[in-house]
N, C-alpha and C positions, 0 to 999 in steps of 0.2 A: 388412296381405292382403296372401294368395299367391296370385297370376297362375297357374292350372295351361293348361299348353294345348296341347292334345290333334289331335296332326294328322291329315292324311284317312290315307286309301287310296299305291301303289308313290311310297312314298317312303324304299327301298330302294340308292340311291343315296350314302343321307347314314350318317353315323352319330348317334350320341347327342346329342352335343356341337355338333356341325354342324348340327345341326336345327336346337338351342335357336339359336342364332346367330343360322342364316338369320331369324326368325319374328324373335328383334332387332332384323334389322341390318330389316328393314320395318320392325316396328312402331317406330324410333325416326326412319323415313325422315315416317310417317304422320305421329308426334308433331311434327317439324320441321316438314312443308308445314299442319297444322291452325295454325299459329304457336302449338302449346301450348311454352310454353319448360323440357321437362322431358327426358332424356332415360330408359332401359332401366336403367339403371344406379340410379334411383327410386326402380323397385321391385321387390318379390323375385318372379322368376318362373323355370317352375320346366314344365319339357316333360315329359313322359305318354308316353316312347318304344315306341314296341312293333311299328315296321320289321324288326326284326331277327330277329324272331319268328315266320318267313311258312316259314322252309327248316325249321328245327325240329319246327313241327306238320305239311310239307305229305308227304301218304300220297301210296304209289303212285301207288295208286288215283287221284289226282283226277289224276293228271298227263292233259294231252291234248295234244296237235297244238297245239292253240288257249290252254291255258292254257300251254306251257311258252313260248311268245311271253313272255307278261307277265316270264320269271321268264330270263330272256337276251337284256336293254336292250332287250325291244321288240318286237326284229323284225318287221317286214309277216310276215306269215303269213296262203297264204285257208285258210280251216274245207275240208275237205272236201268238203263238199256244196255245189256251186257252188248252190242258190237258199238256201242261210244267204246268199249275199254284201252284196245289199239289206240285210243287217241286221247284219252284219262290217262292212264300215265306215264307219260311224261309232263306230262301240268300236274300232276301228283307231286313228281319230284322237284318240278323245280320249286313250286311251291311248302314241300317238305325243305328240304337240300338249301336251294338260294336266299331264301332270307336271312339278316340279318337278330344275332340276338344276346338282348343282355346277359343272360344266360355264358357266348360265351368272350369272355372279357379279355382275353388273352389272342392281337392280333398277328395274322396267321404269316409268317413273310412271304414272299415272292421268292421262289427254287433260286433270280439270281442274284438274293443274298447270299442265301445260305454257299458253307463252306460244301462244297464238290467233296463225294467222295461216293464209292460206290457203294448200291444198292444189292440189297440181298434179294435175293429171288421174292419172294410175295410182296417187297416195295416194288420191284418194277410191273409181276402180275395187277396190280390195284393202279399206276400207271398207266397201262394201256387197258384196263377195265373202262378208267377215268378218260383214255382219249379217245375210245372205241364208242364209248356212251356220248361223248361231246360228238364225235363222224353222225354218230345217225341220227341225234335229234339236231343237226345241221339240217340234216337232206329231210327231214320232215319238215323245219322251219319255211327250208326252199321249196319245199314237195306244198304247204299250207297258204304259202301264200301266190297257189296259179288256181289258187279253192275261196276267195276271198270271206260265202257264207257261212263256209262249216270254219273258217278260221274268226272270221267276225262268233260263231256260235261260241268258241274257244273262249273267245275272249269276252266274251258276253255272261259263259259259264264259271270262267274262277276265276278270270282278273279284274274285278269287281269292281278296284280305284280306274282301270284302268275304260274300262269300260265308267264308270259313270262318267270319266268326264270326256270321253267322247262325246257324250251319249246326253251330258244334264246340264245347260248351261247357263243353270241358279248352282250347282255341283261347280264347272268350270273355275267361277268368274268367284265362289267364295273362295279357292285354292287359289287367282290372281289377286286376291285384296291383301295372301298374305303373301307375293307380294312385295307389292304393292310398300308393302310395313315395312320392307327393311330396305328402303330406296332412301337415300337423305342428299338435295338439294344440292350439297356445295359439299358430292363429293365423288369420282368417278366410278363408277362398278365396272366389275369382269362378273358373270356368269357361271355358276361352276355344276353344270346339272349331271344325274346322273341318272338312267334306266327311262321311268316318264319322265320321271324330268325333265327331260330334255324335250318332251312332246311338246310339254309345259309352257317352257321357257319359249318354244319357237313364236309358241301359239302368244302366249302376250306379248309378247316383243311385237308382231306383229299389231293387235286387236291393244297393243296403250304406244305409240307412236311417240309419244311426251314424254318415255323415262327413254334416255340415251346410256348405251352401257359402251367402253370401248377393246371389251372380249368377250369372246362364248368359245365354253367349251364342253362340247358333250361325253360323254363317259357313256356306252353301250346304248348306243342309240337305239331304239328298233322303227328308227323313223323309214329302214327303206322299207320298213312292208308296206304292199298297195292299202291293207286293213286299215293301218295306220294312216295314211299318205287321203286317202279319200275324206275322214271327218277332218281333219285339219286348214288353217288358215289358207284357201285358195287368194289366186294361184300362189304356188308354193316358188319361193321366191327367197334371195339371201335380206334378212331386216334388214329397212333403210338405217333404222336405232340403229342399228349396232355397225362403231362405226371403229372398231380391227377386227381381225381377223374371225374365224368360226371354225377353232378347230376340234377334229372329232374322233378321238380315241378309240375304236374297235378290237376288241379282245379276240383273236383267232382263235379259242379255244370255245367262246363266245356263243352257243348256237343261236342264240336269240336276237346278235347283235353281232355277230360274224360278216358283216356284207359293212363294205364302206358306201359313203352319201357321194358319189361319183357317176350312177345312173341319173338317165332326164327321167323325174321332176329333177334334180339334184345337177343339174350339168351348169351351171347360170353363173354367172360372176356376179362379182369374184368367184374363187372358184372354195367350197368345202376344202382345210385342209385334212385331209385324211390322215393315218396312221394308223397302224395295229403294233398292237403287242402285243403280249403272252404276260394272261394274269393267270389263276390256276385251273387243272385240268382239270380236277376234284365238284371245286364253286366255281365256276369262271366267269360270271354277273354279278358278286356282291363287291358291292363300292370300295372289299376289303382287296380288291389283285388292280380297279383300276387306281383309285385314289394315292397309293404308292409309287404309282411304277413311278421310276427318274424322267422321263422323258413327262409327262404328265407334271411332274410339280415341278419340272423347266420350265413350260413354257407357262404354267398359272406366277412363274418365278421373274421371270420374262419381263412377260405381262404387267405385274403392277411393277417391276422396277424402270416400266420404259414410263409411267403411268406421269 
């Protein structure tokens, strides 16, 4: 079985080989701490890399001061309208803190892997502040879901890859071609997709029914938001070419994706298997917290061994 990794947004700091290696390093760390006597070399892994497409499909009319901040190493920039500052702040925090960087070579361990020691007061205070921030942003995300026009505007302004993928068919098809190139007609396939990658995987499976997969694992998926649902393949349903389970992992700390895919329109049959996990309180949406989690690791290994 071939495992196809599909990454999320803001990975321009990596080239294809470096990003694949980064995911493999996280995967190896997860295998080790899940006490599974295997390594990534025991798996056939391919990365569907599309981060380099952003500049190719960037249109001059898409460039605004806020969007330019995304393309210039996520430099802090205040939007022209001060009234938007309360909405801008969490989005800027997302861009600055949530993006994996090549400069961060050491992969942090999930708290559950660390020896439990009584933390000092500054450490506890920092943890409490991170948890409070996550709860506040989760409430904000829930609120924005009731105002899809504002939500869509924020995606347009700050999450450029997401906006392009959902609104530009040419960009969407270019991304899909990268996924097509990962398929081998002589193999079975498991898709493991993070964040925007899970939206891409959902659309791809519906638009290309000739590509069969034996499992779909979504990590930190934003599909629960209505502004995303309105732009993806309709009617929302389980892809017919998915022959195995769809397992959705969401983190209770991750304000972007802290909601299971259970409510309509995701109450279809066979049901999505939702699993709540804990990642990091300070950077809850990063792939480093999801891919090394033992529940994720064990499900990947189980699907591969079953094939």
